[in-house]
N, C-alpha and C positions, 0 to 999 in steps of 0.2 A: 062162529061168534062166541064170545062168553056169555053165561047167562047173567042176569042182571045182579044176582047177588055177590057172585064171584067178581064182577067187574067193579062193584062199589068197594069191595074189600081190597082189591088190588088199587083202586084210588086211595082210600084210607091209608094203606100200607105205603105208599109212595110219597104221601103228603105228611106222614109220620117220620120217614126216614131220610131225612135231607140233610145236607152237609152244614146247613147254616141253622141256628135256632131261631133266628128271626123268621126265616121262610118256614118253618115247622108251626111258628105262631100265627103268621100271616094265614097259611092254609088250612088251620084248625078254625080259624074264625070264619074263613069263606066256606068249608064245608059243614061248620055249625049253622050256618045261616042259610045256605042253600042246597046242600045234598038231597035233602028229603023231597024236592021238586025235580031233579033232573031224572032225566030219561037217558037211556044206554047211550045216545048218539052224543049228549052234552058230556058224560062222564067220559067217554073217549075223548073228546074234544079238550077236556082238562087234563086228561093222561098225557096226550100227546105235547102239551106244554111243559109238563112237568119233566120231559124228557130233555128239555134244557137244563144247562147248570144254573145253581143258584145264584152264583155272581152275574151272570145274563139276565136273570128275571129281576135281581134287585137294581141293576143298572138300567133296564128299562123302567122299571117302577119309578126310579128316581129321576128319570130322564136324561141320565149320563151318557145312555146310547139309544139309539133309534132300534126298534125290534128287525131281527131280519126280515126280509120277504118270506111270506107262508106263515108267519106267526098268526094265531088266531087272536087279532086285537079286541075282540067283545071278550073272550075269557080273560085276557090280561088286564081288561078294563075291572072286570069283575075282582081279579086279584088287587087291584089299584085300590076297589074301593074297600076289601078286607084290611088292606096295608093301613089305611087311615081311621079303620073302626067304623067307618059308614057302611051301611047297607040297605039295600033296596031288594026285597024278596019279590 
C-alpha cells in the first residue's frame, strides 16, 4: 500500500490531469474543501472514481445517465456538491 503522502500526490495529479477543464475545476474545488480531512481509505475511494471517464462523470452529475453498478455514490455526491460550489466539510 502507498504511503499517505504518495497517495495524496497521486490523487492530486489525477485530479489535475483530466481530459476536460470542467472536471479539473470541479475536482480542484472538491480537493480544496475536503482533502485535508481524508484518510488513505477515502483517498483510494476517490482515486477509484477518477478511473472513470470525464464524460461518464459529467453525465452522472448532470443526471443524464445513472452510475453503473459499483460506483461509489457517496464520493459521487461529494463531486456533485463541488460541481455546484456547495460544500459541507
